[in-house]
ZANUBA-793081 format. One record per residue (C-alpha): residue number from 1; residue in one letter; x, y, z. Coordinates in steps of 0.25 Angstrom, whole numbers. Example, Ala and Ser with C-alpha at 12.3 -4.5 7.8 and 13.67 -1.06 7.14 Angstrom:
2
REC   resi   resn       x       y       z
REC      1      A      49     -18      31
REC      2      S      55      -4      29
END
This chain:
619
REC   resi   resn       x       y       z
REC      1      M       7     -50      13
REC      2      E      -8     -51      13
REC      3      C     -13     -37      11
REC      4      V     -28     -40      14
REC      5      S     -32     -41      28
REC      6      K     -44     -50      32
REC      7      P     -58     -45      29
REC      8      A     -65     -38      40
REC      9      H     -79     -40      45
REC     10      S     -90     -31      40
REC     11      M     -91     -24      54
REC     12      L     -85     -10      53
REC     13      K     -80       0      63
REC     14      D     -80      15      61
REC     15      T     -66      19      64
REC     16      G     -66      33      60
REC     17      G     -57      30      48
REC     18      G     -67      22      40
REC     19      Y     -74       9      42
REC     20      R     -65      -3      45
REC     21      A     -68     -18      48
REC     22      S     -68     -20      63
REC     23      R     -62     -34      63
REC     24      F     -56     -45      54
REC     25      K     -61     -58      50
REC     26      E     -61     -70      59
REC     27      P     -50     -80      56
REC     28      S     -59     -90      49
REC     29      D     -62     -79      39
REC     30      V     -48     -75      38
REC     31      G     -45     -90      34
REC     32      R     -56     -90      23
REC     33      S     -51     -77      18
REC     34      R     -37     -82      16
REC     35      I     -42     -95       9
REC     36      R     -50     -86       0
REC     37      Q     -37     -78      -3
REC     38      L     -30     -91      -6
REC     39      I     -41     -95     -16
REC     40      Y     -39     -82     -23
REC     41      V     -24     -85     -25
REC     42      G     -26     -99     -29
REC     43      L     -36     -96     -40
REC     44      A     -28     -85     -45
REC     45      L     -15     -94     -45
REC     46      L     -23    -104     -53
REC     47      L     -28     -94     -63
REC     48      Y     -16     -85     -64
REC     49      L      -5     -95     -65
REC     50      I     -10    -105     -75
REC     51      G      -3    -104     -88
REC     52      L       4     -91     -83
REC     53      G      17     -94     -90
REC     54      R      11     -99    -103
REC     55      P      10     -86    -111
REC     56      P      23     -80    -116
REC     57      L      27     -66    -111
REC     58      W      20     -55    -118
REC     59      E      27     -43    -124
REC     60      P      31     -34    -119
REC     61      D      27     -34    -104
REC     62      E      29     -48    -100
REC     63      G      42     -50    -107
REC     64      R      48     -37    -101
REC     65      Y      45     -41     -86
REC     66      A      49     -55     -89
REC     67      E      62     -51     -94
REC     68      I      65     -41     -83
REC     69      A      63     -52     -73
REC     70      R      71     -62     -80
REC     71      E      83     -52     -81
REC     72      M      82     -50     -66
REC     73      A      82     -65     -64
REC     74      V      94     -67     -73
REC     75      D     102     -55     -69
REC     76      H      99     -55     -54
REC     77      D      97     -40     -55
REC     78      Y      84     -37     -48
REC     79      V      86     -22     -47
REC     80      T      87     -17     -61
REC     81      P      76     -23     -70
REC     82      R      81     -26     -85
REC     83      N      73     -29     -97
REC     84      N      81     -35    -109
REC     85      F      93     -32    -100
REC     86      V      90     -17    -100
REC     87      R      86     -10     -87
REC     88      Y      71      -8     -86
REC     89      F      64       0     -76
REC     90      E      50       1     -80
REC     91      K      45      -7     -68
REC     92      P      50     -10     -54
REC     93      P      56     -23     -51
REC     94      L      46     -31     -42
REC     95      V      39     -39     -53
REC     96      Y      53     -42     -59
REC     97      W      58     -47     -46
REC     98      V      46     -57     -45
REC     99      T      47     -61     -59
REC    100      A      62     -64     -58
REC    101      A      60     -72     -46
REC    102      S      49     -80     -53
REC    103      L      58     -82     -65
REC    104      K      68     -88     -56
REC    105      V      58     -97     -50
REC    106      F      49    -101     -62
REC    107      G      59     -99     -73
REC    108      H      59     -89     -85
REC    109      N      45     -91     -90
REC    110      E      32     -84     -91
REC    111      F      26     -90     -79
REC    112      A      37     -84     -70
REC    113      V      36     -70     -77
REC    114      R      21     -69     -75
REC    115      L      20     -75     -61
REC    116      Q      22     -62     -54
REC    117      A      10     -56     -61
REC    118      A       1     -69     -58
REC    119      I       5     -69     -43
REC    120      A       3     -54     -41
REC    121      S     -11     -56     -47
REC    122      I     -14     -68     -39
REC    123      G     -10     -60     -26
REC    124      Q     -19     -48     -31
REC    125      V     -31     -57     -32
REC    126      A     -29     -62     -18
REC    127      I     -28     -48     -12
REC    128      T     -40     -43     -20
REC    129      G     -48     -55     -15
REC    130      A     -44     -53      -1
REC    131      L     -46     -38      -1
REC    132      A     -60     -40      -7
REC    133      E     -63     -49       4
REC    134      R     -57     -39      14
REC    135      M     -66     -28       8
REC    136      F     -79     -35       5
REC    137      G     -79     -49      11
REC    138      A     -76     -63       8
REC    139      N     -86     -64      -3
REC    140      T     -79     -53     -11
REC    141      G     -65     -58     -10
REC    142      P     -65     -70     -19
REC    143      L     -74     -63     -29
REC    144      A     -64     -51     -30
REC    145      A     -52     -60     -31
REC    146      L     -59     -68     -43
REC    147      A     -63     -55     -49
REC    148      L     -49     -49     -50
REC    149      G     -42     -63     -53
REC    150      L     -52     -66     -64
REC    151      S     -51     -52     -71
REC    152      P     -45     -53     -85
REC    153      L     -35     -41     -84
REC    154      F     -30     -46     -70
REC    155      F     -29     -60     -75
REC    156      A     -21     -56     -87
REC    157      F     -11     -48     -80
REC    158      A      -9     -58     -69
REC    159      R      -3     -67     -80
REC    160      F       5     -56     -86
REC    161      A      19     -52     -82
REC    162      T      19     -37     -78
REC    163      P      21     -30     -65
REC    164      D       6     -25     -65
REC    165      P       0     -37     -57
REC    166      A      11     -35     -46
REC    167      L       7     -20     -45
REC    168      A      -8     -24     -44
REC    169      F      -5     -34     -34
REC    170      F       3     -25     -25
REC    171      L      -7     -13     -26
REC    172      T     -18     -23     -23
REC    173      A     -11     -28     -11
REC    174      A      -7     -13      -6
REC    175      M     -22      -9      -8
REC    176      A     -27     -21       0
REC    177      C     -17     -18      11
REC    178      F     -21      -3      11
REC    179      Y     -35      -7      12
REC    180      N     -33     -16      24
REC    181      G     -25      -6      31
REC    182      A     -36       5      28
REC    183      Q     -47      -4      33
REC    184      S     -40     -11      45
REC    185      S     -48     -13      57
REC    186      E     -36     -13      66
REC    187      F     -32       1      63
REC    188      P     -45       9      62
REC    189      G     -44      23      57
REC    190      R     -30      21      51
REC    191      L     -23      13      41
REC    192      D     -17       0      45
REC    193      G      -2       2      44
REC    194      R       1     -13      42
REC    195      W      -7     -13      29
REC    196      M      -2       0      25
REC    197      L      12      -6      25
REC    198      A       8     -18      17
REC    199      A       2      -8       7
REC    200      A      15      -1       6
REC    201      A      22     -14       4
REC    202      M      13     -18      -7
REC    203      L      14      -4     -14
REC    204      A      29      -5     -13
REC    205      L      29     -19     -20
REC    206      G      19     -13     -30
REC    207      T      29      -2     -33
REC    208      L      40     -12     -35
REC    209      A      31     -20     -45
REC    210      K      26      -8     -54
REC    211      G      31       5     -48
REC    212      P      26      17     -40
REC    213      V      12      15     -46
REC    214      A       9       5     -35
REC    215      L      11      16     -24
REC    216      V       3      26     -32
REC    217      L      -9      17     -34
REC    218      G      -9      12     -20
REC    219      G      -7      26     -14
REC    220      A     -18      32     -22
REC    221      I     -28      21     -19
REC    222      A     -26      22      -4
REC    223      T     -26      37      -4
REC    224      F     -39      39     -13
REC    225      W     -46      28      -4
REC    226      L     -42      35       9
REC    227      V     -47      48       3
REC    228      W     -60      42      -1
REC    229      E     -62      36      13
REC    230      N     -59      49      20
REC    231      R     -47      42      26
REC    232      I     -36      50      20
REC    233      R     -31      53      34
REC    234      D     -27      39      35
REC    235      I     -16      41      26
REC    236      W      -8      48      37
REC    237      K     -10      36      46
REC    238      I      -2      27      37
REC    239      S      12      23      42
REC    240      W      18      30      30
REC    241      L      32      29      35
REC    242      K      31      14      36
REC    243      C      24      12      23
REC    244      I      33      21      15
REC    245      A      45      14      21
REC    246      L      40       1      17
REC    247      Y      37       5       3
REC    248      L      50      12       1
REC    249      A      57       0       7
REC    250      L      51     -10      -3
REC    251      T      52      -1     -16
REC    252      V      64       9     -14
REC    253      P      76      -1     -14
REC    254      W      74      -6     -28
REC    255      F      72       8     -33
REC    256      I      85      13     -26
REC    257      V      93       1     -31
REC    258      V      88       2     -46
REC    259      A      90      17     -46
REC    260      W     104      16     -41
REC    261      R     108       6     -51
REC    262      N     100      12     -63
REC    263      P     101      27     -64
REC    264      G      88      33     -70
REC    265      F      79      22     -65
REC    266      L      71      31     -56
REC    267      H      68      42     -66
REC    268      F      64      31     -76
REC    269      F      56      22     -67
REC    270      I      49      33     -59
REC    271      I      48      45     -69
REC    272      H      47      38     -82
REC    273      E      41      24     -79
REC    274      H      30      30     -70
REC    275      F      28      45     -70
REC    276      E      30      47     -85
REC    277      R      23      35     -90
REC    278      Y      11      38     -81
REC    279      V      10      52     -85
REC    280      A      15      52    -100
REC    281      S      16      38    -106
REC    282      T       7      35    -118
REC    283      E      12      21    -119
REC    284      H       0      11    -119
REC    285      G      -9      24    -119
REC    286      W     -24      23    -117
REC    287      G     -35      32    -112
REC    288      P     -39      34     -98
REC    289      W     -51      24    -100
REC    290      F     -41      12    -103
REC    291      Y     -42       5     -89
REC    292      I     -58       5     -89
REC    293      P     -60      -5     -99
REC    294      I     -47     -13     -95
REC    295      T     -53     -14     -81
REC    296      I     -67     -18     -85
REC    297      A     -62     -28     -95
REC    298      G     -50     -33     -86
REC    299      T     -59     -36     -74
REC    300      W     -71     -41     -82
REC    301      P     -81     -48     -78
REC    302      W     -78     -43     -63
REC    303      F     -78     -28     -66
REC    304      Y     -93     -29     -69
REC    305      F     -96     -33     -55
REC    306      A     -86     -23     -48
REC    307      P     -97     -12     -48
REC    308      L    -106     -21     -40
REC    309      A     -97     -19     -29
REC    310      L    -102      -5     -29
REC    311      T    -117      -8     -33
REC    312      S    -129     -16     -29
REC    313      S    -142     -17     -37
REC    314      G    -135      -9     -47
REC    315      M    -135       3     -38
REC    316      P    -121       9     -35
REC    317      F    -118      13     -21
REC    318      I    -106      21     -25
REC    319      P    -110      32     -15
REC    320      S    -108      22      -4
REC    321      L     -93      22      -8
REC    322      W     -91      36      -2
REC    323      P     -86      37      12
REC    324      F     -98      36      22
REC    325      G    -100      43      35
REC    326      R     -93      34      46
REC    327      G    -102      26      55
REC    328      S    -111      20      44
REC    329      P    -107       5      43
REC    330      T    -115       2      30
REC    331      V    -118      10      18
REC    332      K    -130       9       9
REC    333      S    -131      15      -4
REC    334      G    -137      12     -18
REC    335      G    -145       1     -12
REC    336      I    -134      -8      -7
REC    337      D    -126      -9       6
REC    338      C    -111      -6       6
REC    339      E    -109     -16      17
REC    340      N    -101      -6      26
REC    341      E     -92       5      24
REC    342      R     -80      -4      23
REC    343      T     -86      -9      10
REC    344      C     -87       5       4
REC    345      V     -73       8       9
REC    346      S     -68      -5       1
REC    347      L     -76      -1     -11
REC    348      R     -70      13     -11
REC    349      F     -56       7     -10
REC    350      L     -58      -2     -22
REC    351      L     -63       9     -30
REC    352      I     -52      19     -27
REC    353      W     -42       7     -30
REC    354      F     -47       5     -44
REC    355      A     -49      19     -47
REC    356      V     -35      23     -43
REC    357      V     -29      12     -52
REC    358      L     -38      15     -63
REC    359      V     -36      30     -63
REC    360      F     -21      29     -61
REC    361      F     -18      21     -73
REC    362      S     -29      28     -82
REC    363      I     -21      41     -81
REC    364      P      -9      38     -89
REC    365      R     -10      35    -104
REC    366      S      -1      23    -103
REC    367      K     -10      11     -99
REC    368      L     -10      -4     -98
REC    369      G     -20     -14     -94
REC    370      E     -12     -20     -83
REC    371      Y     -11      -6     -75
REC    372      I     -25      -8     -70
REC    373      L     -22     -21     -63
REC    374      P     -20     -14     -49
REC    375      G     -35      -9     -50
REC    376      L     -41     -22     -53
REC    377      P     -42     -28     -38
REC    378      P     -53     -17     -35
REC    379      I     -61     -22     -47
REC    380      G     -60     -36     -42
REC    381      I     -64     -33     -28
REC    382      L     -76     -24     -33
REC    383      A     -80     -36     -42
REC    384      G     -79     -46     -31
REC    385      R     -88     -37     -22
REC    386      G     -97     -35     -34
REC    387      L     -99     -50     -36
REC    388      V    -103     -51     -21
REC    389      Q    -113     -39     -23
REC    390      I    -119     -45     -35
REC    391      G    -124     -56     -26
REC    392      K    -132     -46     -18
REC    393      I    -139     -40     -29
REC    394      P    -153     -44     -32
REC    395      V    -154     -55     -43
REC    396      V    -161     -46     -54
REC    397      Q    -150     -35     -53
REC    398      R    -139     -45     -52
REC    399      R    -145     -52     -65
REC    400      N    -145     -38     -72
REC    401      L    -130     -36     -68
REC    402      L    -126     -49     -73
REC    403      M    -134     -47     -86
REC    404      I    -126     -34     -89
REC    405      F    -114     -42     -86
REC    406      A    -118     -53     -96
REC    407      A    -121     -42    -106
REC    408      I    -107     -36    -105
REC    409      N    -100     -49    -106
REC    410      A    -109     -53    -118
REC    411      A    -105     -40    -125
REC    412      A     -90     -42    -122
REC    413      A     -91     -57    -128
REC    414      I     -98     -52    -140
REC    415      T     -87     -41    -142
REC    416      I     -77     -52    -141
REC    417      T     -84     -61    -151
REC    418      A     -86     -49    -161
REC    419      A     -71     -46    -160
REC    420      I     -68     -60    -164
REC    421      M     -78     -59    -176
REC    422      V     -74     -46    -181
REC    423      A     -59     -50    -184
REC    424      P     -58     -65    -183
REC    425      G     -45     -71    -186
REC    426      H     -37     -58    -184
REC    427      G     -27     -54    -174
REC    428      L     -31     -57    -159
REC    429      N     -45     -61    -164
REC    430      H     -38     -73    -171
REC    431      I     -29     -77    -160
REC    432      L     -39     -75    -148
REC    433      A     -52     -78    -155
REC    434      G     -54     -91    -146
REC    435      D     -51     -84    -133
REC    436      M     -60     -72    -137
REC    437      I     -72     -81    -139
REC    438      I     -69     -88    -126
REC    439      A     -68     -75    -119
REC    440      A     -81     -70    -125
REC    441      I     -88     -83    -121
REC    442      A     -82     -81    -107
REC    443      L     -88     -67    -106
REC    444      L    -101     -71    -111
REC    445      T    -103     -83    -101
REC    446      G     -96     -75     -90
REC    447      G    -107     -64     -92
REC    448      M    -119     -74     -94
REC    449      A    -116     -84     -83
REC    450      P    -118     -75     -71
REC    451      L    -132     -72     -76
REC    452      L    -136     -87     -73
REC    453      F    -132     -85     -58
REC    454      A    -138     -71     -56
REC    455      R    -146     -77     -45
REC    456      G    -134     -84     -39
REC    457      K    -123     -79     -29
REC    458      T    -111     -71     -33
REC    459      V    -103     -84     -35
REC    460      A    -113     -88     -46
REC    461      V    -109     -75     -53
REC    462      M     -95     -76     -51
REC    463      L     -92     -90     -55
REC    464      P     -96     -88     -70
REC    465      L     -88     -75     -71
REC    466      A     -76     -82     -65
REC    467      I     -76     -93     -74
REC    468      S     -78     -84     -86
REC    469      A     -66     -75     -81
REC    470      I     -57     -88     -80
REC    471      V     -61     -92     -94
REC    472      G     -57     -78     -98
REC    473      M     -44     -79     -91
REC    474      G     -41     -92     -99
REC    475      V     -44     -85    -112
REC    476      G     -35     -74    -108
REC    477      I     -24     -84    -106
REC    478      D     -26     -91    -119
REC    479      A     -27     -77    -126
REC    480      R     -14     -73    -121
REC    481      E      -7     -85    -126
REC    482      R     -13     -84    -139
REC    483      V      -8     -70    -142
REC    484      A       6     -73    -136
REC    485      S      12     -73    -150
REC    486      L       8     -58    -151
REC    487      V      14     -53    -138
REC    488      S      25     -63    -135
REC    489      Y      37     -69    -141
REC    490      R      40     -81    -132
REC    491      N      40     -91    -144
REC    492      L      49     -81    -152
REC    493      A      59     -81    -140
REC    494      G      59     -96    -140
REC    495      L      64     -96    -154
REC    496      I      74     -85    -151
REC    497      A      80     -92    -139
REC    498      P      88    -102    -145
REC    499      Y      96     -91    -153
REC    500      T      98     -82    -141
REC    501      S     102     -94    -132
REC    502      R     114     -96    -141
REC    503      G     118     -81    -140
REC    504      C     110     -74    -151
REC    505      R     107     -60    -149
REC    506      L      92     -56    -148
REC    507      M      87     -43    -154
REC    508      S      74     -37    -157
REC    509      Y      70     -27    -168
REC    510      R      62     -15    -164
REC    511      H      55     -22    -152
REC    512      F      58     -28    -139
REC    513      E      52     -41    -136
REC    514      Q      53     -41    -121
REC    515      A      51     -56    -118
REC    516      L      62     -61    -128
REC    517      P      73     -58    -118
REC    518      F      65     -66    -107
REC    519      Y      63     -78    -116
REC    520      T      77     -78    -123
REC    521      G      85     -73    -111
REC    522      V      93     -63    -119
REC    523      Q      93     -48    -122
REC    524      E      85     -43    -133
REC    525      T      92     -32    -141
REC    526      L      82     -22    -146
REC    527      V      84     -16    -160
REC    528      N      78      -2    -163
REC    529      Y      70      -3    -150
REC    530      R      72       1    -136
REC    531      G      58       3    -130
REC    532      E      57       2    -115
REC    533      L      71      -3    -113
REC    534      E      77      11    -118
REC    535      P      77      19    -105
REC    536      F      88      10     -98
REC    537      G      94       4    -110
REC    538      P     109       6    -113
REC    539      L     113      19    -117
REC    540      H     125      13    -125
REC    541      D     123       0    -132
REC    542      P     132       0    -144
REC    543      N     130     -15    -147
REC    544      G     115     -14    -147
REC    545      N     114     -25    -136
REC    546      I     101     -19    -131
REC    547      F      96      -9    -141
REC    548      A     101     -10    -155
REC    549      T      99      -3    -168
REC    550      A      96      -9    -181
REC    551      A     110      -7    -185
REC    552      Q     115     -15    -173
REC    553      L     105     -26    -176
REC    554      K     111     -27    -190
REC    555      K     125     -28    -184
REC    556      A     121     -38    -174
REC    557      W     113     -46    -184
REC    558      A     126     -47    -193
REC    559      A     135     -51    -182
REC    560      D     140     -64    -177
REC    561      Q     130     -66    -166
REC    562      C     116     -72    -169
REC    563      V     104     -63    -167
REC    564      V      90     -65    -166
REC    565      L      81     -53    -169
REC    566      V      66     -52    -166
REC    567      A      58     -42    -174
REC    568      N      44     -39    -179
REC    569      R      40     -45    -192
REC    570      I      38     -31    -197
REC    571      D      52     -28    -195
REC    572      V      58     -40    -202
REC    573      P      59     -33    -216
REC    574      I      68     -22    -210
REC    575      L      77     -32    -203
REC    576      V      78     -41    -215
REC    577      N      84     -29    -223
REC    578      L      93     -25    -210
REC    579      L      99     -38    -206
REC    580      S     109     -47    -212
REC    581      P     110     -58    -212
REC    582      A      96     -60    -215
REC    583      P      87     -63    -203
REC    584      T      82     -78    -201
REC    585      L      69     -80    -194
REC    586      I      69     -89    -182
REC    587      G      56     -86    -176
REC    588      C      43     -78    -175
REC    589      E      32     -75    -166
REC    590      G      21     -65    -168
REC    591      K      26     -53    -175
REC    592      K      41     -56    -171
REC    593      L      52     -63    -178
REC    594      A      65     -68    -173
REC    595      L      76     -66    -183
REC    596      F      90     -73    -183
REC    597      N     103     -68    -189
REC    598      R     108     -82    -193
REC    599      P     103     -93    -202
REC    600      L      94    -103    -195
REC    601      D      99    -117    -192
REC    602      P      94    -126    -203
REC    603      H      87    -134    -192
REC    604      A      81    -122    -185
REC    605      Q      66    -121    -185
REC    606      I      58    -109    -185
REC    607      P      43    -109    -182
REC    608      G      34    -111    -194
REC    609      K      26     -98    -192
REC    610      C      39     -91    -194
REC    611      A      42     -97    -208
REC    612      S      33     -88    -216
REC    613      A      39     -76    -208
REC    614      T      53     -80    -213
REC    615      A      48     -80    -228
REC    616      K      40     -67    -227
REC    617      L      50     -58    -219
REC    618      L      64     -63    -221
REC    619      M      64     -67    -235
END
């Protein structure tokens, strides 16, 4: 479903319910618009799918979502999500369903796991570009799509297997549908019911992707905007019965079936996972300011140009964003033209959209960077319009703006370089020194190059920015692979798999490495640890198949069945004293070791980097 209608001409009519476009584009313009949308999608496909499956799954998030989808695909139970074969209800099932289908088509690999996030992000880029074109014209659409698609935070999570890109996609689609319904020229004075139904469907799918947060955000954005536009009465003109019926038809069946099969689900999912976590959780606790630097850094360099959508010659025209008396087709304030009331209406819509997402996720203490993803499309659209506006600014003032931009980038580049020099050869500085240097150079050149084109057109400013952003993406891809051994255990799983494939039991001590079941295909028994699996874990587990005590580990270690135990290096001295026979090292990665309760085959080879660990820890 395409949730962005074709852009309207600038001519407006006062319908009594706000200014709306009087007619749609000619067929030739529609064709060009569709070609541009295909170009957005094609470029995003190229950028987002290259090397998508190369990095290993990161702990814990990617391992968790990959394993839940794998178990669905293997067990053919698409109602009850399970993680490590334990019922798991933190998220609704849509992303699991899509990932399970991807695993069946492309095989059990990282590409298949991450594909849903990449496709959702590509769709979001396309909708953002089309919505920007609908709001501000053909020049803004491509720039908005590029600004969003080349934003570091957006790009990073487009290649990361979580439900957040799917939520962001469906909310973006819902907001595009709502905007088109509210600005439709075919239904002046009320909201176009067809677009409202489409918005309801998108919010329903967003609910199935991440939970009721989709409905809360979408409803809040729409309501606050209608209030700001003095159109709150339009709420009563929505076909509520049809919209609610469609929303419930798409969401309720799964909730009914899963609640019937799993008593306690509704309380856990709605009360614990959503209400209690929002108002009381201190996990990932940060202050209310957290998303401000995340948003700025995560959308740089494009964030710098977003305020230009609201300024000209350095003079803000914020007052023109407030509703004006009907009958004035153009607005002048602060020395610039707000081309027409529809432009101001669109700007207000984008500001409300971003503000609602920012405030909503800033209230709870529990915060993660990816939560802000639904608020990035407005930044991309504002940046696209700002880049168009910069071409209208006098050369001297344009150069001043670009000099400030260059100075900020230079300061960031110097900071990165200083960080390398302060602690060379230590921690991430040692692993990522090369990537950090390239990033600093990209920042510096990306800031300086536009100065050379200060007299040129918008594209002359955009091109060096896009090139430096793409270089930064390459740096991010390389950096992710370099730190893999710190946050992933794919190589360790490869060393363990030959043992589990012949029937050995897999156990882990005081931790849960969530990707190990995905890579090995077997259940991981957790020793002295329950974590997020506890709420729906078995109440009665006498054999310690899922949760085991140290005593049960000791008993299993001495039994006839072979056992592979994964533990942190720091815990090995405790295990050496606890376990008999003495553990044998079969592999290591990062801070983890894999121990075996049998002597190694004389011909078995363990990685050379693990040999010293054997001498230090097990002797």
